[in-house]
C-alpha positions in Angstrom: -0.1 -0.1 0.5 1.3 3.6 -0.9 2.3 5.5 2.0 0.4 9.1 0.7 0.4 11.0 3.8 3.3 13.5 4.4 3.8 16.2 7.0 4.2 19.7 5.8 4.7 22.8 7.9 2.1 25.6 8.4 1.1 27.5 11.6 -2.1 29.0 12.4 -2.6 31.4 15.4 -5.1 30.7 17.5 -5.7 32.0 20.9 -2.2 32.4 22.4 -0.7 30.6 18.8 -1.4 26.7 18.2 1.0 25.0 15.4 0.0 22.5 12.7 1.3 20.2 10.4 0.0 20.7 6.6 0.5 19.0 3.7 -0.1 15.7 1.9 -1.4 14.1 5.6 -3.8 15.5 8.2 -3.8 18.7 9.5 -4.9 18.7 13.5 -8.4 19.8 14.1 -9.4 23.3 14.8 -11.1 23.9 18.2 -14.3 24.0 17.5 -15.9 27.6 17.3 -19.8 29.0 16.9 -18.6 30.2 13.4 -15.7 28.7 11.9 -13.9 30.7 9.1 -13.5 29.4 5.2 -10.1 27.9 5.8 -10.9 26.3 9.1 -13.9 24.7 7.5 -11.6 23.9 4.4 -9.0 22.1 6.7 -12.1 20.0 8.7 -12.8 18.8 5.4 -9.1 18.0 4.4 -8.8 16.1 7.5 -12.0 13.4 6.7 -11.2 13.0 3.5 -7.3 12.4 4.1 -8.9 9.4 6.5 -11.4 8.5 4.1 -8.7 8.4 1.5 -6.4 6.1 4.3 -9.0 3.4 4.5 -10.0 3.3 0.6 -5.5 2.3 0.1 -6.0 -0.4 2.7 -9.0 -2.0 1.2 -7.8 -1.5 -2.0 -4.3 -3.2 -0.9 -5.9 -6.2 1.2 -8.2 -6.7 -2.0 -5.3 -7.2 -4.2 -3.9 -10.0 -1.7 -7.7 -11.8 -1.7 -8.0 -15.1 -3.2 -11.9 -15.0 -3.1 -13.3 -13.2 -5.8 -16.6 -12.1 -4.3 -15.0 -11.1 -1.3 -12.3 -9.3 -3.2 -15.1 -7.4 -5.2 -16.9 -6.7 -2.0 -13.9 -4.9 -0.9 -13.2 -3.1 -3.9 -16.9 -1.5 -3.7 -16.2 -0.4 0.0 -13.1 1.4 -1.1 -14.7 2.9 -4.1 -17.2 4.5 -1.8 -14.7 5.8 0.7 -13.0 7.4 -2.3 -16.1 8.5 -3.6 -16.1 10.0 -0.2 -13.0 11.7 0.2 -13.5 13.2 -3.6 -16.3 14.9 -2.3 -15.0 16.5 1.0 -11.8 17.5 -1.2 -14.0 19.3 -3.5 -15.5 20.8 0.1 -12.0 21.8 1.0 -11.0 24.0 -2.3 -14.1 25.5 -2.3 -13.9 26.9 1.4 -10.0 27.1 0.4 -9.2 27.4 -3.6 -5.5 28.1 -2.5 -5.2 24.8 -0.5 -2.6 22.8 -2.7 -2.7 19.9 -0.6 -6.6 19.7 -1.2 -6.0 20.3 -4.4 -3.4 17.3 -5.1 -5.6 15.0 -3.1 -9.1 16.2 -5.4 -7.0 14.9 -8.3 -6.0 12.3 -6.4 -9.5 10.7 -5.6 -10.9 11.5 -9.2 -7.9 9.9 -10.6 -8.9 6.3 -8.5 -12.7 6.9 -9.5 -11.1 6.7 -13.5 -11.9 10.5 -13.9 -8.1 11.3 -15.4 -9.0 14.4 -16.9 -10.5 15.8 -13.6 -7.9 14.5 -11.8 -5.2 16.2 -14.6 -6.6 19.7 -13.9 -6.8 19.1 -10.3 -3.1 18.4 -10.5 -2.7 21.0 -12.6 -4.1 23.6 -10.1 -2.2 22.4 -6.8 1.2 22.4 -9.1 -0.1 26.1 -10.5 -0.5 27.0 -6.5 2.7 25.3 -5.2 5.3 24.8 -8.4 7.0 22.1 -8.2 5.1 20.3 -5.7 6.4 16.7 -6.3 3.2 14.4 -5.0 0.9 16.3 -7.4 4.2 15.8 -9.9 4.4 12.1 -9.5 0.1 11.4 -8.9 0.1 13.2 -12.6 2.3 11.2 -13.9 -0.1 8.2 -12.8 -2.7 9.5 -14.3 -1.0 10.4 -17.5 -0.2 6.8 -17.6 -3.9 6.1 -17.2 -4.6 8.3 -20.4 -1.7 6.3 -22.4 0.0 9.6 -22.2 3.3 8.1 -22.3 5.6 11.0 -23.0 4.0 13.2 -20.5 4.7 10.3 -17.9 8.1 10.6 -19.3 8.9 13.7 -18.5 7.2 13.8 -14.9 9.7 11.1 -13.7 12.5 13.1 -15.4 11.5 15.7 -13.2 11.5 13.9 -10.1 14.6 11.8 -10.6 16.6 14.8 -10.4 14.6 16.4 -7.5 13.1 13.4 -5.2 14.3 9.8 -5.9 11.8 8.2 -3.2 8.8 9.5 -5.8 10.4 8.5 -8.7 11.1 5.2 -7.9 7.3 4.8 -6.8 6.2 6.3 -10.5 8.5 3.8 -12.3 7.0 1.1 -10.5 3.4 2.0 -11.8 5.5 2.6 -15.0 6.7 -0.9 -15.0 3.3 -2.2 -14.3 1.4 -0.2 -17.0 3.3 -2.0 -19.5 2.9 -5.2 -17.9 -0.8 -4.7 -18.2 -0.5 -3.4 -21.5 1.1 -6.1 -23.0 -1.5 -8.5 -22.4 -4.1 -5.9 -23.7 -2.8 -2.6 -25.6 -5.7 -0.9 -25.0 -5.0 1.7 -27.8 -1.2 1.5 -27.8 0.2 0.7 -30.9 3.3 -2.2 -30.6 6.2 0.1 -32.0 5.2 2.6 -29.1 4.8 0.1 -26.2 8.2 -1.8 -27.4 10.2 1.7 -27.2 8.2 2.6 -23.8 9.2 -0.7 -22.3 13.1 -0.4 -23.4 13.0 3.2 -22.0 11.3 2.0 -18.8 14.0 -0.8 -18.7 16.9 1.6 -19.4 16.2 3.9 -16.8 15.3 1.5 -13.7 19.5 -0.1 -14.6 20.0 4.1 -14.1 18.6 4.2 -11.3 19.8 1.1 -9.6 23.1 2.1 -11.0 23.0 5.3 -9.0 21.8 4.7 -5.9 24.6 2.1 -5.8 27.3 5.1 -6.5 25.1 7.2 -4.0 25.6 4.4 -1.4 29.1 3.9 -1.7 29.6 7.1 -1.4 28.2 7.9 1.4 30.1 4.6 2.9 33.5 6.5 2.3 32.8 9.7 3.6 34.8 10.7 7.0 
């Protein structure tokens, strides 16, 4: 299962001053007040959405390990319901605070999980406009490109991450490998030449990633 929750740092002054984490993960809830500000309502909706995503991701991972087809279908249906509920929360969060990049990013994630890749791309683009270089949004957008067979755009997403966030680049590369494996059995609109070329590119990038990771480890081990 992917771990989506990553902390960001943000500060909000409430009474004597309260610090909270923001980002791809949950933001601690604000104290209840009779009339919450739009920003507070956005954070509340965001937090609820994150919890639903975590539940959905767990169900999806469990379903992948399930050998009983009926039980697997039931888990996937529950995951779909949780993603749909989370999508509504993130949409609400972006309505209340249109500048909350993390909510736009998760809106893209849930739209992608629900199969609406175009809506996902729009949300990721908005997140990256608000927060240029947002690594999670770049990675997730790369997966959305794969969902639309936009392999050249997916390549660019990977290359951008490879130079800035190797961990997320590796996760996108896994998605690319899975995409190749799926399309080997079912091309689904991808011509054989393009599929072979992309598969070769993925193999090359996998080899480069392994070599540079080894060099990095060796370099680290020889430092004083």
